[in-house]
C-alpha positions in Angstrom: 0.0 0.2 0.4 1.5 3.7 -0.7 2.0 6.4 1.6 2.2 9.4 1.7 4.8 11.6 3.7 5.5 15.0 3.4 2.9 15.7 1.0 4.4 12.9 -1.7 3.0 9.5 -2.8 5.8 6.9 -2.3 6.0 3.7 -3.3 7.5 0.1 -2.1 10.0 -1.7 -3.9 7.3 -4.6 -3.5 4.2 -2.1 -5.3 6.7 -1.3 -8.1 7.8 -4.6 -9.0 3.8 -5.4 -9.5 3.1 -2.5 -11.2 6.0 -2.7 -13.7 5.5 -6.6 -14.1 9.5 -6.5 -13.1 11.6 -8.3 -10.1 12.5 -6.6 -7.1 16.2 -6.8 -8.6 15.7 -4.9 -11.2 13.9 -1.9 -9.1 16.5 -1.9 -7.6 19.2 -1.9 -9.7 17.0 1.2 -11.6 17.2 3.0 -8.3 21.0 2.6 -8.3 21.5 3.2 -12.0 19.8 6.6 -10.4 16.9 5.7 -13.6 14.4 6.2 -10.5 15.1 7.8 -7.3 14.8 5.7 -3.9 13.8 7.0 -0.5 15.1 5.3 2.4 12.8 5.4 4.8 14.0 3.3 8.3 15.4 -0.1 6.4 12.8 0.0 4.1 13.2 1.9 0.4 10.6 3.6 -1.2 10.3 6.1 -4.9 7.9 8.6 -5.2 5.2 8.1 -7.6 6.6 11.3 -9.7 9.7 9.6 -10.3 7.7 6.2 -11.4 5.2 8.4 -13.8 8.4 10.2 -15.2 10.3 7.0 -15.5 7.0 5.4 -17.6 6.0 8.3 -19.3 2.1 7.6 -18.0 0.6 8.8 -14.6 0.2 5.6 -12.9 -3.5 5.2 -10.7 -2.8 4.1 -6.8 -6.0 1.0 -6.6 -6.0 1.7 -2.3 -6.0 5.1 -0.6 -2.6 5.7 0.6 -1.5 5.7 4.2 -0.6 9.1 5.3 2.4 9.6 7.7 2.2 12.3 9.3 5.7 14.8 9.8 6.2 14.5 13.1 6.7 10.8 12.0 9.1 11.3 9.9 12.8 11.4 11.0 15.0 14.2 10.5 17.7 12.6 8.3 15.1 11.7 5.5 14.8 13.8 2.9 12.2 13.5 0.3 
């Protein structure tokens, strides 16, 4: 389920893998190569919906309501 942090919608690596029909390893490779910008939140990596949309060349749709994470729950070292 997508999350909203700091007003941005974030997809998990698993969600991107399912959305694009590629392996998690390939998603991590795209993040490592800079094709998509990854954001670490704790031990998990996420990619913004805007970055996924830009990579794909069209706007993705979210099937479920994203989980909203409030600003006071975001660690100071996270830059979104």
